[in-house]
N, C-alpha and C positions, 0 to 999 in steps of 0.2 A: 162217248158215254163210257162210265166206268163197267168194266166186265162183270163185276160182282153185285153191285147195287144192294148191299144187304140191309136187312131190317135191323132195328135197334137191338133186338134180343140176339140176332145172329152177331152182329158187331161186339157185343159184350162177350161172347163166347170166343171170338177170334182174339179179342184182347187178353183174355185170362190164358189163351194157349200161347200167346206170344210172351207173356209174363214168364210162364213156365220154362219157355226156350231160353229166356234171359238168365234165368237162375242157373240152368244147366250149363249154357254157353260159357258164363263168366266163371262158374266153378272149375271148368275144364281148361280154361286157358292158361298157358304157361307164363303170360304177362299181366295177369289179372284182367281188371276191366272197370268201368265206371256204372256201378249198380245204380246209383242215385239217379243219374242223369238219363240211363237206359230205361228206367221205370216210369220216371215221370212223364215221359212222352208218349207212352204206348196209346191211350186213346186217341190222341192227335193223328199218330201214324195210321192206327187201324181205321179212323173216319176217313183219312185220304184215300188209302189204297183199297179200301173195300167199299168205297161209296162215291166219294167225290172226285177224285182224278179221272180225267179222261186219259187213261193210260193202260195199255193191255201188255202184259209180259210177253205175249205171243207177237207183239208187233212193236218192238222197242226202236224201230227206225222211223216210225210214223212221223212225218214232219209237222202235223198238227197236234201231237200229243201234248197233253199238259206238262210241265217240268216241275219236279221237286228238287229241292236243294237242301240238303242237311247240314246247315252252317254250322250247328254246334256237333262239330266232327267228333268229339269225344263220346258222343251218345251212338257211336257206330255200333256197338253189339246189340243194341235194340233195334236199331235200323236194319241190321242184317237179319234178326229174327222176323222183323215185319217182312221183309223181302222175300225170305223162305216160306213163310206161312202164305203169301199171296202168289208164290210160283214163279218168282224171278230168278230164283238160284235155288239148286237142289238142296234138300232137307240135310243131306249128309255133309255138306260144306260146313255147317256149323260147327262141327267136331274139329274143324282145322283153325278156329279162330285164333289168329294172332301166332299161330306156328310158322316156321320158316318155309317161304314160298307159297303161303297160303294166299288164296283169292279173297280172303277176308282179313285185311290188314287192321291194325288197331285204329286207323282213321279211314274214311271212305276214300277210295282210289278208283277213278273213272275206268281205266283200262284194265282193272282186275275184275271188277264185280259188275255183273249185268244189272242195269237199272240204275246204277249211279251215275248221276249226271255231272258232277263236279267234285276234284279232289278238294277236301276241307280239312280242317284240324287247327290251322292257323286262325283264331277267331277273329271275326269282322271281315272276313272275305266273302262268305256266301252272299250277303244282301248286295254288295256291290256288283258282283256278276249277276245275280238276278235282275237288278235294274238294267244291265246292259241287254239281257235277253228279251227284258219286257219291251225295251225300246225298239230291239229288232223286230219282234212280233208285231209291234203297231206299225212300224215302217213297211212291213212286208204284207200287211192286211191280214195277218193270221189271227185267229180266234181263240189261239191257245191261251192258258193262264199259266203264270208263274208263281209257284208257291215256295216259300223259304221259312225254315224253322230255325229261330235264333234261340239261345240261352239268354236269360236275362243279366247274368255276369257278363256275357259277351257283349252288351251293350255299352260297356265302359271303353270300348274300342271306338275312336273317333271316325273310323272309316264307315260305320254304319249311318252315322248321322250325315257325312257328306253324300252318302247314297240317298238318304231321305230326301234331303234337299233337291237332288236330281230328279228322284221319282216324281215329287210334288211339281217340279218345274215342267216336267214332260207330260204330267196327267196321265200317269201309268196306272189306269184303273184295272189294268189286267194283272196287277201285281198284288199278292196277298202274302203279307209278312205275318207269320204266326210266332208269338214270343211265348216260349215255355217259361213262364214266370213262377219258378218254383222256390225263389227267395233265398237259393243257397249257391255259393260258388266256391270252389276249392275247398278250404278248411274252415269256413265261417259262413255267416249270414251276409247277404248282399248289402243289406242296410248298414251293416258295420264296416264293411270292406270298400264299397264304392256305390253309396245309394243313389238310386236313378229315379226315385219317387219324386214328385207325382208323375208316373210314367205316362199315363194317359194324356196329361197336359203337355208333356213334352212332344209327344207325337202330334198332337194337334197343332202345337206351335210351329211344327216343321211341314204342316199342310198335308197330313194324312187323316183319312177317316177311320175313326177308332171304334173297335168292336170289343166287347169282353165277353168271356164265356168261363165256366167250370172246366177247367182242362182235362180234369180225371173223370168227367161225366159224358160218356157217349152222346146222349140226347142234346146236351148244350152245345158240345162241339160241332155236331153236325147241323144243328138248327142254325147255328151262328154262320158256318160256312155257306150254307145253302141260301141264306137270306142276303148274303152280299150282292149287292147290285151295283153296276157301273155308274158312278157319277161323276167321273172326270177327275177323281182323285184316288191315289193308291190307299190301299187298305192294310190296316194292321189289327190282328186280333191279339188282345193280351189274354192268354190262357192261364188261368190261376190255377196252378198245379201244385202237388206235394212231392218233394224230391223223395224218390225210393217208394212211390205209391204203390199199394197193393200187397206190401210185405210189413206188417206191423213193427218188426224190429229194425227196419231200415228207414222207415217213414220219417223224414225231417232231421235225419241224424247227420250232421256234417262229416263224420268220419268215414260215411259210406260214400263219399265222392269218388274215391279210388280204392274202394275195398270190394271184395267179393265174397259170397258165403261159401264156407268149407265145412266139411263133416256134418254134423248134426244140424248146422245151419241151413243146409242144403235141404234135409229132409223137413225141418220145420217150415220154411218157405213154400216147399212144394205141397205140403200139408194144407196150408192156408189158401192155396191156389186151386185145390180140388174142386172139380165141377160139383155142383150141388145136387 
């Protein structure tokens, strides 16, 4: 079970704390960061690490732990902030993000960062590995679940759809794909660069059971994940999010894909994220 199992209100507080960490982390990084992607995923990560995952930072070698894979590796900054908030890594590591020899590189690296299960960053790699892990769990009789977070721009990679076919073929109902559908990729809108809509129909056509939620609403994310039941099909949750969620001048702005707050912007962002 999850070592925190927090209430909705407590999850909201954690999500806001993680957002504050993201602002400071990216502002201090020598190589910038991906503010939009970091912020859009916060409620998803918070729900997983503080309520859903059977994964304990004090027992990282547990063979029955649930596995989480951050396939959208450019969202590493937000991922690290969640790991710090949840006690997987020391808080003071965040100040070293992307510095030389840091344990927190620009994309997740398994042998550097406790809690990271797979090196990611080349988009389209996370889901295929997650499928392999889900097959292994089935064959060994393990009850663990495999969760993988993908970006919606990432779904332009064909490797995801090959993996989806395999997941359906092997009836991997222990696999939960969460798609951070923030509708932006790189310098523009996904619908204009490589449209994947209607996304729900595509996943269904590949044999997956589709769920949808408001991805920046804690209650919607938690209720959706907690109500998933094994029915012999892999699951995909389309989480409708806003890129840059939580900070008004970043939300839905393509230029914040690889931009970070500086100077007065840091103060403005932190002011918006103050506890009420």
